[in-house]
N, C-alpha and C positions, 0 to 999 in steps of 0.2 A: 443612394448615389454613391458611387465609387469609381475608382481610376480616374482618368483625366479628367472626367466631368465636374468632380468637386473644386478643381483648380479654379475655374472661371467663377463658380458660385462664390467661393471665399473672398476672391478678389473683388467681387461685386458687393459682398455684404460688409458688415461692421466688424468682422473678426480679425481684421489683419491679413497682410501678406504671408503666405504660405509657400515655401520654396518648392517642394517636391511632393510628387504623386506616391501613393503607397497602395499596397494591395488590400483585399478585402479584410475586415476582421478576422474572419474564420481562419484565412491563411495565415493571417499575422500572428494568431494565437499558437501557431503549431511549434515554435521553438522557444522554450524558456531560456535557453542558454544565450539566443540573440539579445534577451533583456539584459542579461549581465553584462555583456559586451558594449551594448549602447550606453548603459550606465557609466562604465569605466571611461569610454571615449568622451562622454558629455563632461565627465569630471574635470577634464583637462581645462574647461572654461576658466576656472579659477587660479590656474597656474601662473608663476612669474614667467620670467625669462631665464633660459638655461643655456649654456654654452656645452656643446658636446665635443669632447676632444679626444682624438684617437691616439693610443699609445702603441707604438708599432712593436717594440720589444716585450710588452707584457701582455699583448694579445687582448686588449680591453679599451673601454671607452669610459673616461671621467666625466661625469655631469657636474657642472659648476653652477650653483645658483648665483647669478650675476647680482642679485640684491644683497648678498652676503660675502661673496666671493669665497665660497667654500664648496668643497666637494661633498654633494649629497649622496652620491651612490657611483658604483663603478660596474659597468656591465661587460660581461665576457662575450666577446664576438670570435671571429675567424681568425686565422693566422696573419699576422703582420698588417693590422688595420692602417690605412693611410688617408684616403679621401673621405669626406662626410658632407652630406647635404640633408636639409631637413625640409619636408613637405610645407607649402604655404599656409596650412592649417595648423602646423605645429604638432601634428599628431604622430608623425613616424620620423625617424632618422636612418637614412641610408649610408651604409658603411661599406666602402670598397677595401676588401681584404687581399693585400697583394700576395700574400703566402698561400691562400687556399683557392684562390680564382673564383671568389664569389662575393656577393653582397649580403650584408647581414642587415634585417630590417628590425628596427627597435620601435617598440611602442613606446612614446614618451610620457604616457601616463603612468604605466606599470614599471617601464625601463627594463623590460625583457625582450628577447629576441623572439618575434613572431614568425619570420619567415627567413629562408636562406636561399638566395636566388644565385645558381652558376651562371658565371659569365665567360668572357675570354681569358686569355693569359696575362697574369700580373695585372690586374685592374689598379688603377692608381687614382684618377680623378673622377669626380661624380658632380652631376649639376640636376636639379628638377626642373620641369617646366612651371611657368607661373600658374597654371591651372591645377598643377599637382597631379597630372594625369601620367606622365612619363618621366623615368629617370634616365639619363645618359652617362655612360660608364666608360671611360677610356681604358683601353687594355693595352699596356705598354709591350706587352710580350707577344701579341699577334697582330698588333698595329690596327685595330680596329676599335669601333664603339659599339658597345651593347645597349640597345634600348629597351628599358623595362617598362612593361606596362604595370602601374602601380596598384590597379585594382585587383589584378590576378597574381602579381609579382612573378612573372614570366617575361623571358625575353622574346619580343615580337620582331626584332630587326637587329641587323649586325651591318655597321657601315664601315668599309674600309677607308682608313684615313692614310697619314703619313707614318713614317717609323718612329717608334717610341713615343707615342701620344701621352701626353701629362695632364696638363690642366683643361677644364671644360668650363664654359660659361654659357648661359642662355640668355638671348635677348628678352627685354622685358614683355615684350607681346608674344613672346614664345615662338615667333617664326624660325628663328635660327639658333642652332649651337655652334660655338666657337671651340675649336679644339687646338692646343699648342703641341706641335710636334717638333721633338728636340732634335731627331736625326737630321731631316733635311732643313731645319730651322724655317719652317713656315707653319701657318695657321690654316686648318681646313675648316670651311664654312659648310655647315650641314643645314639643308634645307628641312625643317622637321616635319614639314607636310608629307613629304615623299622620301624622307630619309635617304638622301643622296647629297653627294658633296656639290654645292653650287658654285664655290669660288675656292682658290688655294691663294694664300696672301703670303709672300715672302717677307721676313722681317730681319735678314741679314745673315749672310752665308756663316755658318760656324757659331752662330750664336747661341743655340740651345735654348729656345723658349720654354718656359715651364708654368708659370702661373698665369692667370688670365682673368680679368673682370671686366665687367661692362657697364657704362655709366648708366644711372637711373632712368635717364631719357632714351637711352638705346643709341645714342649717335656715336659713342667711341667704344673701342675695346682697347684695354690697356694689357701689354703682355711684357711679363719680366723676362730677361735675356740671362741666363747663368754665366756665360762666357764672355760677354762684352760689358757688363756692369752697367746696363741701362734698361730702360722701358720703351718699347714701341707703343705709339698710339696709333690705333687703325679708325680710319674713318668708316663706319659699317654702312654709309650710303653707297660708297663706291669700292669699298674693301681694298684700301690703299693705306699706306703709311704716311701720315701727315706731319708726324713729330716723333723725335727721339730724345727721352729725358735721361741724363746721366745721373746715376744713384751711386750707392757705395758697392762694395765687394760681394758677388755672387748673390744677386737679386732672385728671391725664390716665388714669393707669392706677393699678390696685391689685392687690396680692397678699397672700394670707393665709399665715401660716406653717402647717407641717404639723400643729402641734398647735392650730391655730385660736385662739391666744391673742392675735396682733396682725396688724393689717393695714398694709401699707406702701404709701404713696400717694404717687406722684410728682407735684410741683407744677411745671408748665411755667414759670410766671410768677414764681416765687420762687426757683428753682434749689435746691429742697430737697426732702425727703422727710419726710411727716408720717407718724409711727409711731402707730397707733390701738389702744389697749387695746380688745379686742372685747367684753370682760365689761362695760365701763363705757361703751363707745362714747365716748371721750375721747382726745384726743392726748396722748401721754406726753412726746414729744420730737420736734423738728425736726432732721433731719440735712443739713447744707449738701453737695450734690454738685457735679457739673459744670453747664454752661450747658444750659438747656431739657431738663430730664430728660423722658424719654418712657416707654418700657416698663420693667418691673420683674418679675423672676422670683427665686424663693427655693430654694435647694438643698433636694434632698430630706431631708437631716437638719435643715433649719431654721436651720443655723449662718450661712448667708450669704444677703444680698440682692444681687442684681445689678442695676444701675440703669443704664439706657442713656441718655447724655446727647447729645441730638440737635445741640445747639448747639456743643460742644467735641469731637465725634467720638471719644468714648470711653466706657468703662464703669467706674462706680464700685461697689466692692465693699464692702458695708457688713457688719461683724460684728455679728450681731443680739444678741449678749450684752451688747456694749459700746455699740452703736450708733455706732461709729467706723469711718472708712473704713481699710481694710487694703490696698487696693491699687487703682490706676487702670490699666486695659487700653486702649491705643489701638487703634482699629476703623477702620471704612471710613467714607465720607462720609455724614453726617446718618443715624446709627443711629436705629432707632425701635423695633423689637420684639426680644424676647428670650424664648427658652425654654431650659429645662435638662433634659437626658436624666434620666430616672427612675432611682432606684436600683434595681439588680438583685441579689437575693439568690441564694446557691447552696446551698441547705439541705443537699444530700448531698455538698458540698465535691468535685465532679468536675470542675470547672473550667467548667462551663457554667451559666449564669445561669438561674434558675427559670422564667422566661417563655420561654426556648428550650428547656427540658430535656425531652424526650420521655420520659425514664425518671427520674423524680425520687426514685427509692429505690435509686440505684446503689450496689452495695458494691464497694470495693477493698480487698484483691484479691477477684476473683470465683472462684467454685469450679470454672468451666469452665478448661481441660480435666480431667476427673476423673481421669484416669490420671496427670497432674502432668506429663507431658512433651508440649510442643506439637509437632504435626506440622511435615512440612518446610516447608510453605507456609501455615502457619496462624497465627491472631491470638488473644490473650486478654488481659484487662485485669487484670494483675497488681500493678502499683504505679504510683502517679502518675495522670497523665492520659494517658499515651502507651502505646499497646497493645505488650504484648512480642510479638516476632515468631520464627517459627520459621526454622532455618538458610536456607531457600531464599525466604523471604518478602522481597519488594523494595519494596512501598509502605508507607510510614509512616502511620500511623493515629493519632489522638488522639480525646478525647472530643469535642472541638469538631467533629470530622467526623462522629461518630455521633449528635450531639445529645444527648450524655450517656448512651448506652446501652453496656453491656458485651456480650460475645459472647453469653453465655447468655440475656440478654434479647433480643438479636437473634433467636437460635434459636428462642426461645419466640414471638416476634412473627411470624416468617416461617414457622412450622411446620417447621422442617427437621429432618433426620434425626439419630440419635443420635451419628453420627459426628463432627459439629459440637461435640456436648459431650465426646467422648472425646479429640479431637485438637486443638480450637480451630476458630474460624470461618475459613473459606477466603475468599480474596481475592474471589471471586465473591459469597459471602454478604454480605461488607463492602460491596461496590459496590451489591449489590441493595437493602440497607437504606438506604444513604446517598442513592441517587438517587430512593428512593420518599419520602423526608421531605418535608414541607411547605416 
């Protein structure tokens, strides 16, 4: 039993849910290279959260471990990297390179560039849809937005917007992309289903909007305006400005806390961050940071705001409970953008994050093999995250290799014989499953 037929069989049985169909074992065994790639991707399950910071003048990206607030590696990308966004599963970082008119795609496990995607002229802002399927890139030189299919890393659409588009943000449901156009001082609203502009929202003549962020519930878009020292609040239901919040000098970027309670606005001209109470749309405090603060991102738990200081080549870490600086991290030359890898849960505690887990209901120990004794070169998941091995088994497998699936789940998915349940999974079965994974 192969193909779509096994999905229903597994769901009806005791092996737990499995997310995805795979091809036959014979086809799956065709590529040993795929095995290596899958293992690398799955390894990201155990990773902590990292902040990716673009350094415009050093043409690279600093990777900060947010647990220790140290730079763990630096990744060379294209010319003059500015915008950065990370896929929802945390597997890839997309970097907009202003100077080379392309986007670098970084594998966050190996921190190497896997692909380079040509886009429009002077790409600046970037945002990724909640399902991770598309990246929207604003091109300030060609006045449009490139839509990248993240599966193939090719541009599948180009959407004309206003003059000098800068910041991009996507609604939580993924239905709309909001683009700040500095030239005409408005915001283009792109319908992501058709990739057409469905609305244009004026935010104040001569205000030069740059940064944009959307509240977690999708009800409001917050737009920083460089020339008027304030933030426009757009009601996304009717796409009108319903409030304007005065901040400090030359507001550049904005990020909203995960609970939606506060907005953190970087002010390039006054070297500080305005903390906006979104309930009252008033500033509660201004936090002094480094020189010329640019980008800002907030950790998934909302505990810290990471502020990139373009003039002092460092990152200020703000404790959002006290709004005090708790760390300063030196990065590259003229840092501008920042994004933080999303939180990754592990609901069934099998060592594989939920976003990568193909079997989200894995039980340890599993019931296979039913006889209790493993065959000579067989495998079963009996404790922890590493498969128990028969006396003659040679290859060590862990749940990070099988995308969170146990032997009995693999047997059900591939439609294998009862011998695999009686003696454990063979090495061939393990390889067939692993190579067939996405």
